[in-house]
C-alpha positions as a printed Julia matrix, in Angstrom:
641×3 Matrix{Float64}:
 -13.84   11.71  -32.09
 -10.08   11.58  -31.87
  -8.67   14.45  -30.39
  -5.15   13.16  -30.32
  -3.43   10.68  -32.08
   0.33    9.11  -31.12
   1.52    7.49  -34.44
   4.41    5.35  -34.56
   6.71    7.15  -32.28
  10.24    6.1   -32.0
  12.75    7.62  -29.79
  16.64    7.08  -29.75
  18.91    8.43  -26.65
  22.76    8.09  -27.43
  22.43    5.18  -29.95
  20.36    3.31  -28.06
  16.25    3.04  -28.65
  14.43    3.84  -25.86
  10.81    2.6   -27.41
   9.85    1.87  -31.16
   6.46    1.68  -32.85
   4.25    3.5   -29.9
   0.6     3.96  -31.21
  -2.47    4.67  -29.64
  -5.5     7.19  -29.94
  -7.27    9.44  -27.53
 -10.73   10.27  -27.97
 -13.16   12.99  -26.25
 -13.49   11.69  -22.79
 -10.99    9.17  -22.81
  -9.16    8.42  -19.59
  -6.05    6.39  -20.87
  -3.86    4.77  -18.33
  -0.2     4.71  -19.32
   1.81    1.8   -17.8
   5.09    0.2   -17.98
   8.34   -0.85  -15.72
  10.41    2.59  -14.69
  12.62    3.58  -17.63
  10.5     2.3   -20.28
  10.22    5.85  -21.43
   6.56    7.14  -20.27
   7.67   10.58  -19.17
   9.66   11.01  -22.36
   6.53    9.9   -24.2
   4.64   13.15  -22.61
   7.65   15.42  -23.24
   7.33   14.36  -26.91
   3.02   14.83  -26.93
   3.76   18.48  -25.67
   6.58   19.37  -28.12
   9.31   19.59  -25.39
  11.17   16.45  -27.24
  11.25   15.91  -30.96
  10.69   12.17  -31.59
  13.27   10.2   -33.77
  10.58    8.75  -35.69
   6.84    8.78  -35.97
   4.52   11.74  -35.41
   1.64   13.44  -33.23
  -1.57   14.67  -34.15
  -3.25   17.35  -32.04
  -6.61   18.19  -32.87
  -6.77   22.02  -33.68
  -7.1    24.44  -30.69
  -6.82   21.6   -28.41
  -5.62   22.97  -25.1
  -3.41   20.61  -23.2
  -2.31   20.83  -19.88
   0.91   19.07  -18.01
   1.44   18.39  -14.48
   5.13   20.4   -14.34
   7.58   18.7   -12.04
   8.78   22.06  -10.59
   5.96   24.63  -11.02
   5.61   26.91   -8.01
   9.31   26.57   -6.89
  10.57   29.88   -5.49
   7.11   31.75   -6.13
   6.12   34.07   -3.37
   2.52   33.82   -3.78
   0.24   32.35   -1.29
  -1.11   29.01   -2.11
  -4.58   30.58   -2.79
  -3.27   33.0    -5.11
  -0.91   30.44   -6.93
  -3.81   28.4    -7.51
  -6.33   31.31   -8.81
  -3.65   32.05  -11.73
  -5.62   29.04  -13.45
  -8.45   31.7   -13.73
  -6.26   34.57  -14.96
  -8.72   35.48  -17.59
 -11.8    35.7   -15.25
  -9.87   37.57  -12.82
  -8.66   40.05  -15.75
 -12.59   40.41  -16.79
 -13.49   40.81  -13.16
 -10.91   43.79  -12.95
 -12.29   45.16  -16.14
 -16.04   45.12  -15.31
 -15.02   46.95  -11.87
 -13.0    49.63  -14.4
 -16.33   49.99  -16.41
 -18.55   50.09  -13.3
 -16.21   53.32  -11.89
 -16.09   54.77  -15.14
 -20.19   55.09  -15.43
 -19.86   56.91  -12.4
 -17.18   59.09  -13.39
 -17.83   59.41  -17.48
 -21.48   59.71  -18.24
 -20.68   60.69  -21.8
 -19.65   57.07  -22.75
 -22.66   55.58  -21.09
 -24.36   53.36  -23.5
 -21.03   51.99  -25.05
 -19.49   51.25  -21.56
 -23.18   49.9   -20.43
 -23.01   47.66  -23.9
 -19.35   46.52  -22.8
 -20.52   45.65  -19.45
 -23.41   43.65  -20.3
 -21.28   41.57  -22.71
 -18.41   41.14  -20.66
 -20.62   40.21  -17.62
 -22.64   37.52  -19.8
 -19.26   36.28  -20.76
 -17.89   36.2   -16.96
 -20.84   34.11  -16.03
 -20.45   31.73  -18.69
 -17.31   30.66  -17.88
 -17.79   30.04  -14.29
 -16.72   33.8   -12.91
 -19.32   33.68  -10.35
 -17.77   30.27   -8.73
 -14.17   30.22   -9.85
 -13.05   31.22   -5.91
 -15.32   28.89   -4.32
 -14.1    25.89   -6.86
 -10.35   26.79   -6.07
 -10.97   26.63   -2.48
 -12.99   23.06   -2.66
 -10.1    21.71   -5.22
  -7.28   22.83   -2.54
  -9.44   21.27    0.1
  -9.87   18.03   -1.64
  -6.12   17.56   -2.47
  -5.13   17.87    1.2
  -4.41   21.58    1.92
  -6.32   22.69    5.01
  -7.95   26.38    5.09
  -5.19   27.69    7.46
  -2.52   26.62    4.85
  -4.16   28.67    2.0
  -2.11   31.81    3.07
   1.21   29.96    3.14
   3.73   31.31    0.53
   4.84   28.69   -2.12
   8.44   28.85   -0.85
   7.45   27.47    2.32
   5.8    24.33    1.02
   7.18   20.87    0.84
   7.85   19.15   -2.31
   4.79   17.18   -1.69
   3.11   20.2    -1.32
   4.3    21.69   -4.59
   3.01   18.83   -6.35
  -0.32   18.86   -4.92
  -0.64   22.36   -5.66
   0.36   22.18   -9.39
  -2.09   19.37   -9.84
  -4.6    21.8    -8.64
  -3.84   24.61  -10.83
  -3.66   21.66  -13.98
  -7.16   20.23  -12.53
  -9.05   23.89  -12.36
  -7.37   25.0   -16.11
  -9.94   23.51  -17.84
  -7.75   21.99  -20.42
  -9.13   19.48  -23.17
  -6.5    17.23  -22.73
  -4.48   16.9   -19.28
  -1.41   14.75  -19.04
  -0.82   13.56  -15.43
   2.43   12.25  -14.27
   1.95    9.73  -10.94
  -0.96   12.22   -9.48
  -1.65   10.17   -6.5
   1.84    9.86   -5.41
   1.6    12.47   -2.74
  -1.97   12.2    -1.63
  -3.6     9.84    1.17
  -6.17    7.54    0.62
  -9.16   10.36    0.84
  -7.32   12.87   -1.42
  -6.88   10.15   -4.01
 -10.73    9.17   -3.56
 -11.27   12.99   -4.32
  -9.16   13.04   -7.37
 -11.2     9.91   -8.74
 -14.7    11.81   -8.08
 -13.17   15.28   -9.76
 -11.98   13.29  -13.01
 -15.02   11.16  -13.11
 -16.97   14.85  -13.57
 -14.15   16.08  -15.9
 -15.34   17.56  -18.87
 -12.11   16.87  -21.09
  -9.33   13.91  -21.53
  -6.69   12.44  -20.02
  -3.36   10.14  -20.22
  -2.22    9.26  -16.82
   1.17    7.69  -15.88
   0.24    5.46  -12.6
   1.25    2.75  -10.87
  -1.82    2.95   -8.55
  -3.49   -0.17   -9.88
  -6.74    0.73   -7.52
  -6.75    4.39   -9.49
  -6.28    2.9   -12.82
  -9.35    0.42  -12.2
 -11.57    3.27  -11.14
 -10.66    5.9   -13.72
  -9.38    4.82  -17.02
 -11.28    3.23  -19.89
  -8.28    2.33  -21.77
  -4.61    1.23  -20.82
  -1.55    1.58  -23.04
   1.64   -0.45  -21.72
   4.77    0.38  -22.97
   7.04   -3.08  -22.9
   9.91   -4.18  -24.62
  10.1    -1.05  -26.44
   6.44   -1.3   -27.96
   3.27   -0.2   -27.14
   0.23   -2.69  -26.29
  -3.05   -1.06  -26.03
  -6.52   -2.72  -24.72
 -10.13   -1.51  -23.99
 -10.83   -1.2   -20.19
  -9.28   -0.57  -16.86
  -6.48   -2.15  -15.6
  -7.79   -5.51  -14.27
  -9.53   -5.83  -17.92
  -6.2    -5.46  -19.23
  -4.42   -7.81  -17.16
  -6.87  -10.27  -18.32
  -6.69   -9.49  -22.0
  -2.88   -9.49  -22.02
  -2.45  -12.98  -20.48
  -5.04  -14.01  -23.27
  -3.11  -12.09  -26.04
   0.29  -13.69  -24.93
  -1.0   -17.33  -24.64
  -2.41  -16.6   -28.18
   1.04  -15.12  -29.4
   2.74  -18.27  -27.91
   0.47  -20.66  -29.36
   0.84  -19.31  -32.78
   4.73  -19.16  -32.58
   4.69  -22.72  -31.62
   2.55  -23.67  -34.27
   4.57  -21.35  -36.89
   7.76  -23.29  -35.4
   6.18  -26.5   -36.02
   5.39  -25.69  -39.39
   8.69  -24.29  -40.24
  10.45  -27.78  -38.99
   7.73  -29.74  -40.95
   8.53  -28.2   -44.33
  12.6   -28.33  -43.54
  11.8   -32.3   -43.24
  10.26  -32.02  -46.73
  13.34  -30.43  -48.0
  15.89  -32.42  -46.66
  13.97  -35.79  -47.72
  13.36  -34.08  -51.42
  16.98  -33.29  -51.78
  17.98  -36.83  -50.55
  16.05  -38.46  -53.6
  18.5   -36.44  -55.95
  16.03  -36.35  -58.88
  15.66  -33.29  -60.78
  11.91  -33.25  -60.39
  12.8   -33.61  -56.24
  15.23  -30.5   -56.43
  12.29  -28.56  -57.91
   9.87  -29.53  -55.22
  12.72  -28.74  -52.7
  13.39  -25.26  -54.29
   9.81  -24.46  -54.1
   9.57  -25.47  -50.41
  12.55  -23.36  -49.77
  11.35  -20.08  -51.02
   7.88  -21.27  -48.88
  10.33  -21.74  -46.05
  11.78  -18.32  -45.99
   8.4   -16.61  -46.13
   7.35  -18.44  -43.21
  10.48  -17.27  -41.4
   9.99  -13.92  -42.5
   6.43  -14.15  -41.06
   7.51  -15.8   -37.69
   6.25  -13.44  -34.89
   8.06  -14.22  -31.8
   5.95  -13.38  -28.59
   6.75  -10.77  -26.19
   9.56  -11.17  -23.99
   8.9   -11.62  -20.26
  11.03   -8.87  -18.55
  13.28   -9.63  -15.85
  11.5    -9.33  -12.71
  12.98   -8.75   -8.84
  12.77  -12.21   -7.37
  12.39  -12.24   -3.32
  11.48  -14.64   -0.28
  11.38  -13.18    3.35
  12.23  -16.22    5.43
  11.92  -15.76    9.28
  14.99  -16.99   11.23
  12.43  -18.19   14.08
   9.07  -18.34   15.02
   6.92  -15.73   17.11
   4.56  -16.51   20.18
   0.82  -16.13   18.98
   0.81  -12.51   20.87
   3.1   -10.26   18.48
   2.36   -6.64   19.39
   0.04   -4.83   22.23
  -0.17   -1.13   22.34
  -2.01    0.63   24.98
  -3.11    4.27   25.01
  -0.14    5.86   22.87
  -0.26    9.37   22.11
   2.1    11.63   20.06
   2.16   15.56   19.92
   4.82   17.66   17.8
   4.86   21.27   18.4
   1.73   21.61   20.04
  -0.23   19.42   17.33
  -1.7    16.43   18.73
  -1.3    13.62   16.13
  -2.95   10.63   18.06
  -4.16    9.87   21.57
  -5.52    6.41   23.06
  -3.64    4.51   20.27
  -4.78    0.62   21.13
  -4.22   -1.94   18.93
  -3.09   -5.81   18.99
  -1.31   -7.86   16.45
  -1.16  -11.72   16.47
   1.26  -14.05   14.45
   0.93  -14.73   11.02
  -1.71  -11.42   10.72
  -0.86   -8.77    8.02
  -1.98   -5.4     9.74
  -2.17   -2.21    7.51
  -2.42    0.99    9.15
  -4.55    3.83    7.24
  -5.15    7.47    7.9
  -5.19   11.21    6.6
  -1.77   12.66    5.76
  -0.34   13.86    9.14
  -2.01   11.83   11.33
   0.91   10.08   12.4
   1.34    7.05   10.72
   5.09    7.03   10.37
   5.57    8.49   13.47
   3.88    5.29   14.94
   6.33    3.06   13.1
   9.27    4.99   14.53
   7.67    4.74   18.06
   7.35    0.97   17.51
  10.76    0.54   16.39
  12.2     2.64   19.3
  13.62    5.52   17.08
  11.53    8.06   19.13
   9.52    7.9    22.04
   5.66    8.23   22.81
   4.58   10.99   24.95
   2.45    8.51   26.82
   1.0     5.27   26.56
   3.14    1.66   26.54
   3.75   -1.08   23.77
   5.4    -4.47   24.18
   6.29   -7.18   21.67
   5.79  -10.81   22.37
   8.28  -13.82   22.46
  10.97  -14.16   19.74
   9.86  -11.12   17.94
  12.7    -9.88   15.29
  11.77   -6.81   13.78
  12.69   -5.88    9.85
  11.9    -2.15    9.32
  11.35   -0.6     6.1
  11.75    3.22    6.22
  10.0     4.95    3.26
  12.69    7.97    3.37
  15.09    4.99    2.55
  17.68    6.75    5.21
  18.83    3.35    6.2
  21.23    3.2     3.24
  24.65    4.36    4.22
  25.91    7.27    1.99
  28.84    6.78   -0.26
  29.05    2.95    0.15
  28.89    0.86   -3.42
  25.81   -1.56   -3.61
  27.72   -4.69   -3.25
  29.51   -3.08    0.15
  26.1    -1.99    1.42
  24.9    -5.78    1.68
  28.67   -6.85    2.44
  29.11   -4.82    5.49
  25.98   -6.37    7.19
  26.56  -10.07    6.22
  30.72  -10.4     6.31
  30.41  -14.06    6.26
  29.02  -14.32    2.8
  31.49  -14.49   -0.02
  31.45  -12.01   -2.89
  29.68  -14.39   -5.03
  26.97  -15.2    -2.6
  26.22  -11.34   -2.45
  26.17  -10.82   -6.01
  24.0   -13.38   -6.79
  21.47  -11.87   -4.09
  21.95   -8.67   -5.81
  20.96  -10.16   -8.96
  17.69  -11.24   -7.81
  16.94   -7.78   -7.21
  17.98   -6.71  -11.0
  21.62   -5.25   -9.72
  24.13   -7.16  -12.28
  27.57   -6.56  -13.82
  29.04   -3.05  -12.94
  25.49   -1.83  -11.2
  27.04   -3.61   -7.81
  29.78   -0.86   -7.74
  27.28    2.12   -8.17
  27.18    4.52   -5.42
  23.93    4.06   -3.48
  23.65    7.88   -3.68
  23.43    7.82   -7.45
  20.45    5.26   -7.17
  17.11    6.0    -8.39
  14.25    5.8    -5.82
  12.9     2.44   -7.0
  16.81    1.24   -6.68
  17.11    2.48   -3.58
  13.59    0.74   -2.42
  14.74   -2.68   -4.11
  18.3    -2.59   -2.12
  16.31   -1.76    1.47
  13.85   -4.96    0.51
  17.09   -6.98   -0.22
  18.42   -5.93    3.02
  15.14   -6.72    4.73
  15.09  -10.18    3.32
  18.34  -10.84    4.26
  17.62   -9.85    8.01
  15.71  -12.98    8.7
  13.0   -10.76   10.54
   9.8   -12.54   11.64
   7.88   -9.24   11.93
   8.15   -6.99    8.82
   7.5    -3.05    9.87
   6.88   -1.36    6.43
   6.4     2.26    5.78
   5.01    2.86    2.25
   7.16    0.11    0.59
   5.56    0.44   -2.69
   6.05    4.25   -2.87
   9.06    3.92   -5.58
   8.21    0.66   -7.12
   6.78    0.03  -10.59
   4.05   -2.32  -11.18
   5.87   -5.24  -11.83
   8.19   -4.85   -8.61
   4.68   -4.16   -6.56
   3.3    -7.64   -7.6
   6.66   -9.39   -6.74
   6.51   -7.8    -3.22
   2.71   -8.73   -2.84
   3.76  -12.34   -3.71
   6.62  -12.55   -1.18
   4.51  -10.89    1.67
   1.9   -13.25    0.6
   3.8   -16.16    1.38
   5.78  -14.97    4.23
   5.31  -17.0     7.33
   5.95  -14.39    9.53
   3.76  -11.21   10.54
   3.4    -8.03    8.82
   2.34   -4.46   10.03
   2.3    -2.0     6.91
   1.46    1.69    6.43
   0.12    1.79    3.19
  -1.96    4.27    0.7
  -2.2     1.69   -2.15
  -5.46    0.71   -1.84
  -4.77   -2.36   -4.45
  -1.78   -3.43   -2.33
  -3.96   -3.2     0.8
  -7.21   -5.1    -0.66
  -4.71   -8.21   -1.43
  -2.62   -8.65    1.42
  -4.5    -7.26    4.64
  -6.04   -9.17    7.04
  -6.82   -6.32    9.21
  -7.13   -2.85    8.97
  -6.33   -0.12   11.57
  -7.57    3.34   10.89
  -5.84    6.08   12.6
  -7.59    9.51   13.73
  -6.65   12.31   16.3
  -8.98   10.34   18.71
  -7.3     6.62   18.8
  -7.5     3.63   16.67
 -10.17    1.57   14.94
 -10.04   -1.76   13.92
 -11.69   -3.45   10.48
 -11.37   -6.84    9.25
 -10.36   -8.0     5.82
  -9.13   -5.64    3.08
  -9.68   -2.54    1.38
 -12.99   -3.27   -0.1
 -14.12   -4.7     3.17
 -13.16   -1.76    4.89
 -15.36    0.62    2.13
 -18.4    -1.79    2.89
 -17.89   -1.46    6.73
 -17.56    2.31    6.44
 -20.34    2.94    4.2
 -22.51    0.65    6.18
 -22.83   -0.45    9.53
 -19.66   -2.26   10.62
 -19.63   -6.1    10.5
 -18.64   -7.88   13.72
 -15.41   -9.06   14.07
 -14.84  -12.64   13.97
 -13.24  -12.43   17.27
 -16.38  -10.35   18.42
 -18.36  -11.54   21.3
 -20.98   -8.79   20.92
 -24.54  -10.08   20.37
 -26.34  -10.47   17.14
 -28.22   -7.6    15.82
 -31.85   -8.26   15.85
 -32.88   -8.66   12.14
 -36.32   -7.13   12.46
 -34.81   -4.34   14.41
 -32.26   -3.61   11.59
 -34.91   -3.81    8.69
 -36.84   -1.09   10.89
 -33.89    0.93   11.04
 -33.17    0.79    7.65
 -36.38    1.47    6.21
 -36.7     4.51    8.65
 -33.53    5.69    6.97
 -34.99    5.1     3.71
 -37.94    7.32    4.09
 -35.77    9.72    5.81
 -33.3     9.97    3.09
 -36.31   10.31    0.42
 -37.76   13.36    2.18
 -34.44   14.65    2.52
 -33.77   14.3    -1.26
 -36.94   15.93   -1.98
 -36.54   19.17    0.26
 -32.85   19.53   -1.27
 -34.23   19.21   -4.81
 -36.68   21.86   -3.85
 -34.26   24.32   -2.22
 -31.96   24.01   -5.61
 -34.86   25.22   -7.46
 -35.48   28.1    -5.34
 -31.85   28.91   -5.64
 -32.16   28.58   -9.48
 -34.98   30.62   -9.69
 -33.18   33.32   -7.46
 -30.14   33.1    -9.41
 -32.32   33.48  -12.93
 -33.88   36.7   -11.38
 -30.66   38.17  -10.42
 -29.18   37.58  -13.69
 -32.06   39.2   -15.17
 -31.38   42.36  -13.3
 -27.79   42.31  -13.72
 -28.45   42.26  -17.5
 -30.87   45.72  -17.24
 -28.89   48.59  -18.13
 -30.24   50.54  -15.19
 -28.66   48.23  -12.66
 -25.48   47.84  -14.99
 -24.89   51.89  -14.12
 -24.85   51.21  -10.41
 -21.52   50.03   -9.35
 -22.74   49.24   -5.84
 -25.92   47.43   -7.01
 -23.73   45.17   -9.38
 -21.31   44.33   -6.66
 -24.23   43.82   -4.2
 -26.12   41.29   -6.69
 -22.72   39.53   -7.58
 -21.85   38.78   -4.44
 -24.88   37.5    -3.58
 -24.95   35.38   -6.8
 -21.87   33.96   -5.59
 -23.06   32.78   -2.44
 -26.38   31.35   -3.91
 -23.89   29.42   -6.21
 -21.73   28.2    -3.54
 -24.54   27.0    -1.73
 -25.84   25.57   -4.67
 -22.99   23.44   -5.27
 -23.0    22.25   -1.43
 -26.65   21.13   -2.06
 -25.73   19.3    -5.44
 -22.99   17.39   -3.38
 -25.55   16.81   -0.41
 -28.12   15.45   -3.02
 -25.54   13.3    -4.68
 -24.4    11.76   -1.42
 -27.93   11.33   -0.17
 -28.97    9.48   -3.4
 -25.78    7.17   -3.58
 -26.63    6.32    0.61
 -30.48    5.61   -0.73
 -29.2     3.28   -3.66
 -26.88    1.35   -1.42
 -29.76    1.03    1.4
 -32.33   -0.26   -1.4
 -29.74   -2.7    -2.57
 -29.04   -4.01    0.8
 -33.36   -4.26    1.03
 -33.7    -6.28   -2.2
 -30.6    -8.52   -1.21
 -32.11   -9.38    2.37
 -35.27   -9.8     0.88
């Protein structure tokens, strides 16, 4: 069933067409990924769907009574509520019902004259309260906040004390808890670490509504979306499937369009030849034939479909000025603390020539701090590190602070490379899409994406043979990320990169270092390899000299774990059934008039029901995780057999 339809939407700004003929539908349980280069109008389209903007042409169809939720950019700003209380606003109706139930219970004790009417009202409200999740809304709120990266200690922080990233996460928490039928998410993973993003993916997979999601996170789009709509050349192109499926289908579509266009041009040229030939004969019947072919030619030209133009892309190539030795970086027992909080200790790792090493870990574990230590911007509390011979470091700072404020784009490059002519500098800038008067823009006025591109150009011109990158894809659209990936893949040097972009990691990584407060852990390969290593026994690294695992022993251990998990699943299922039965008895008791009149009894039973429901949710999570692990082990057993 279609719940929303975007039909031939056109939007003009100041006489310029931003996009035209944007059309797609959203069905029940549809998760639509909205992609396109920066500046193509994705966020503008969201504002049209919510009614905030009126389109120049076309229309938006919304099903009757459909609730739309939109991730606001500046929500929670200035609020003095605590993080927890702000998140609870999503359940204002339940809180109001809860308050009403308390008032009725009080009246039953003080105003027995209206007893029957009050008991009836209380019973109806209690039923509605439970039906709408009243017994679990507080635990669900806490779970969502934890999943998005808030610690229990941060629940009491007031919103005005939060960073921009924390406010964005809190806004998303409120949106997810709102229960809207259609949610509009604009770059939802921007401020999340990998674990937060994976929690969001799990949450959305069980979400009962639909979503339109603007995102440059290709791994996220692959795991969540069943439809992709791409805005390109001011039009929309829709395909069924995830991002990877869309890529394949897009290439097939473009190839079909190109061939059809070439065939049309060949046919037009053939008809033009016939016309010219017929006219050369200079006879009446030939003129009639020529006129007939001319009309056919006009029709063919009118039907001519020009293939989609390729958008201009950045072009970059990192060329090291010299080669490093084989040993690039060694760290030994590095540690760092701030304000009494230990970020990491025992930080030991090795990086060798031509490796692409990706550093991952939860937000706040000290990844950026580690890079700042390695680039000598700050000092470690203890431990040591050293770089090998001929190492020339190029550093990309995610805060983009290495741009000098007040400079023009042209001067930003020219100041560091005075030997280059202005023409040469402008040629370099054009590779990164700074053309014409763009080169005279003040760097302070640039967008995040433009600043990132300028920093990447400075990095390219540095001649560095070791690139130390801190979230280089954060401000880049998908097209620019792909260009960067290609450049790093061709780079004949070493890369040390902090990133939450799993697609980026998966394509480039030769080694992953996972940071935690207790130290660094090494995993060979890309992100998918890392996930497999975490979910099962880690495979020995290529350079490891550990003895091979005894196959018989491994098989016996696996069988033992399978049997243990089967028993655990049965016990958890029994416990869940027991809680179901107990909750049913509590609900029956709460429904009786005698209990409804006893305020203290209602409070006691409601509290017990909330505890049981919370325990039930925990058991369901445990059951799901155990079943998932059991399935993986049985699949491993089948493959080995």
